[in-house]
N, C-alpha and C positions, 0 to 999 in steps of 0.2 A: 439678395441676389436677384437680377429679373432673369429667369428663365424660362427658354421656349422649349415645349411638350411636344413633340409631332406625336401624331396618333391618339391626340387627346380626346377623341370622342369615344375614344375604345376603353375595354375592361382595365388593363393596364393602366395605361393612358391617363384614365381618369381619376384613378386611384393614385398615381404618382401626383398628378395636377392636386388634389383635395390634401395629400399629407404635406407639399411643398406651402401649400398656402396657410396650412395650419400650423407651421415652421417659421413663419415668417416671411416668406419668399413673394417677390409679385412672379406671374404665372401669364404667358403668353400660350393657349393653345392651338397647334392649327392641326388638321385635318381635312379631306377632303368633301366628309361629311359633318354636319352641324350635330352637335351633340345632341342626345336625347333627353337626356337629365346635366344640364349646364351645372361647374361646379361654381357655387358662390367666392366672387372675389379673381377668377380668371376672364381674363380677355381671352376673345376669341376670333380667329381669321381661319375663313373655309378657303381653302385652296388645295391643288396638286402640287406636291413637292415637284415632280417633273416639268412643272412649269413656272416656276420660282426663277424670276431673273436675278442678273446678276449681282453682287451688292443692293440687296432690295432694302430699301430704306425701312421698310416696316421693323427689320430685324436688326437694325443700326444700335439699339441702346440693348441688347441683350446681353449677359455676360456668360452664360452657358447652356448647353442644349443639351437635353433628352432625346434622343431619336428613335423613338418608340416605332414610328409608321412601318407597317410592311404591309405585303401583300403576299398570303398564304394561301399556294396551292400544291397539289401532288400531280395534278394534272397534267401530261406533256403537251396538251393544245392550249394551257393557259401560259407557257414557256415566257413567251411574250410579255405577256401583261406584269408576272413576276417581276422578271429580269427589268422591265420598267420602271416599275415600282420601287424595287428596292437596289437595284446597281443606278441607276439613272437617274433616281428620285433622290439616292445618298450622296450623289456629283452635284447634281442642280441643289441641292442643301449646301453643300460645302460651299460651291459658287455664291449663294446667296449671303451666306456668311461673313465672306471675304470684305474687308474694310471697318466690320462692324467691331464692335468691343467686347467679342469673344473671347473668352482665355482656356474654356473647356467645355469637350464634347464627348459625350457618350453616346456610345450604340448600343440597340439592342441586337444581337445576334444567336446563333442557336446550335445545339450540340450537332445539326445535320452538318455543319462542316466536317466532322471528323471522317463518317457519318457513325452516329451511335450504336446502329441495327449492324455495322460491324467492325466493331471494335478491335486495334490490333494489341491492345492490352487493359486490363482493367484495374483500379478503377479509371475511368476515363479522367484526365486532367488537361490544363491548357497546352502542354507540350504534346498531343497527341498529333499527327499527322493529318492535313487536312486535305481529304479525297472524298469531296464529295460525290452522291451519285446522282443527284435531283438537280432540276433545275433552280429549285427554292437555295437548297444548301452552296450553290453555285453563284446565286444572286448574293448570298450572303458573306461569301468570302470574297467576292470583289467590292462589295461594300466595308468588308474589316481591312482593305490594301487601302482603299479610298479614305476612308478617316485617318490612318497610320499616315498615309502620305499629306492629310490637310493639316496634321499636327507637326508634320517636319516643315513643311512649308511656311507654315504660318505662325510656327512659335506656341500652338495649344497644348494645353495635355489633354490628353485623349485617352479613352477606356472602352474597350470592348470588352461588351458582359455576353458570355454566353448563357443563355437561359435554358434550364431544364425547363420539362415540359410543366404547363402552367395550369392550373384548374381554380376558379371558384368554387368553394366549396359548396354551393348552392346548384352548381351545373352538375353534379356528380351524378344524382340520381334523377335527372332530367333527361328523358329518353330523347326528346326535340334539342339538345345540345349539340352543336358543331363538333365539340370536343367530345364530349361524354357520351352521348347515344351510340354511335359506332363501337367504343372503346369496351363499356360495360352491357350494352343491351342486347341482347341476341335477336331481338326481332330487327335490330339495326344496323347489323353487323352483317348481315346475309350479303347485303349489294355489292358491299367491299370486298366480300369474300369470290361472290359470282364473277365481278369484275377481274378478279386476279386468278383465274380457273382453279379455285382450291374447292372441285368438285365435293369431297369427303368432308370438307368443313359444312358445305353448304347442305348437303343432305342431312347432317346433324341440327342445322339450326332451322330449317324448314319447318318444323311443325311448332316451333313459338312466332311465324312470322308475322300473326296478328296478335300476339300479346307482348306488352311492354311490362310485364310483371314477372320478367324472368332473366337473369343477370347473369351475365358468362365468364364462367369457370373456366380458366384457361391454361394449357399446358403445352409447351412444343413437343415436337415429335421426338427430340431427342432426350425429353425427360427434365431437360432445363426449365425451369422457371419462366414465365414471361413477367418481366421485372424492366421498372425504369424510375426516376426521380420525378416524384409529382413535387413541384412547391405550388402552395397557396397564393393568390394571385396578391390579397395583401403583404405577405412575405416577401414577394418579388419587387413589387413596388418600393416595398422600404429599402430594399437593398437597392436599387435605382436611385431613390434619393442619397443614400448611403454614399454610393458613387459622384453625385454633382458633388457634397460636400466635404470629399475624402481631400486631403492634403497632398494626393500623388501626383508626380511628375510625368513628363516624358508620356511616354506609351504603354499602357497595361493590358495584358487579356486576362478577363477575370471570368470563371466559372461561377455559375449563380444557380444553387440548387439546394435540396434538403443534405439532412446530414446522413440519411442512407435512402437506397432504391428501395419502393414498393414491390412485392410479388403480389401483381394483379389478379391471380387467381385466388389466393388467401384472402385478399382484400375486398372482391367480390364477395366472397362468400361469408364475410363479415357484415358488409353492408345488407346483404339480402336478409341475415340473421337479425341485426337490429331493426330491420326497417317492417319484414313481415312477408317479404320477396322471395321467391324461390332460385333455382339455380340452375343450369344445366351445365355438365363439364364437356369440355373439346381439347382434342389437339389439335393445334395450329403448327403450321411449317416451321423450319428453323428458321426461317426469314424473319420472323417475328421478334419483337425486342427483347432482350435480354442483358440488361448491362447495368453496372454501377458507375456513380460519378465521384469527383472530392469535389470538398466548398473549401479547403484548406486554405486557399490564396482570400478567399473573400472573406473568411474568417480573419484571417492576418492583416489584410491590407485594407479593409473596410469596416473591419469589427461585426460583420454580417451575421447573425445567428438566428436560422427559423425560429418562429414563435409558436406556429401551428405544426403539432406532429400528426404521424399517422392515425392515433386514436381521437384526436380533436376533428381531423377531417374526416372521419367517418360522423361523432355526433352532430357536426354542424351538415353535413348534407342529408342526415338524416331528418334532423329540427326543418330545414330548408322542406325535402319530400314531404313529410305530414303536414306544413303549413300549405302546401299549394293543394294537397288532397283535400283541406279545409278540416 
């Protein structure tokens, strides 16, 4: 197939594009920025999705689309930018694809549509009510409805993939990582907790403000573990490829995640032990995440099975950490 991948310059988009090329597909990559490391064999278009014209001739020969491009922010001051990129951008992409030979459209969505931090039941699955509490979560609900509408209107097969939290293993022990820094490193968590007004947490972390060798071993104030599903970026990319190639018809919603959630406190302790780092234990508010998810539908409809488990995440993270330290 000739497949368009939006967000092709990002970490997941790049991995999806590379795997598609390796499987013999033609790939057209779209992103608002040029790729830092282009994938051999991919044709790139640098464009903002929100500015795509209706019936864009550049997309006329595309058979399928993986719509991965998105803007992630939980800052209310960025609400307009989030909605423009994720909701309006999806609508403009659909209009740009009308009249093309597209027959399949895959959307990258998120568990924030539930939201995961306030589950009504567990494990979370695709039938859980969508009651987002952030502009990012709302923007993805609108995108999901837009894709379902596009399928009905144009006769396309559509799939919404609700992603679990995704990590490149090499990022996990990188304090400068957007995803991992404030999740695992005590020094990088302080600003987030200060902004949330969690003074007791800030006081516990302040002695480590200038130390990037201390990992956060967290529990909630109610004693529950701080836990979530973490999927390696390569496994997530493979799931997207399976969704593009799957024989499903109509509209499907599929949660794409690991086989089990990770207790982040125990995970940080094991990471520290393997990497020779120190730890600090801290109690977080009950608003800290503590949820499990199901990937049963992904296994059944896509044949999806994660290849990188918890122990392998640790091994790869420590190897990357040691490499960075020379």
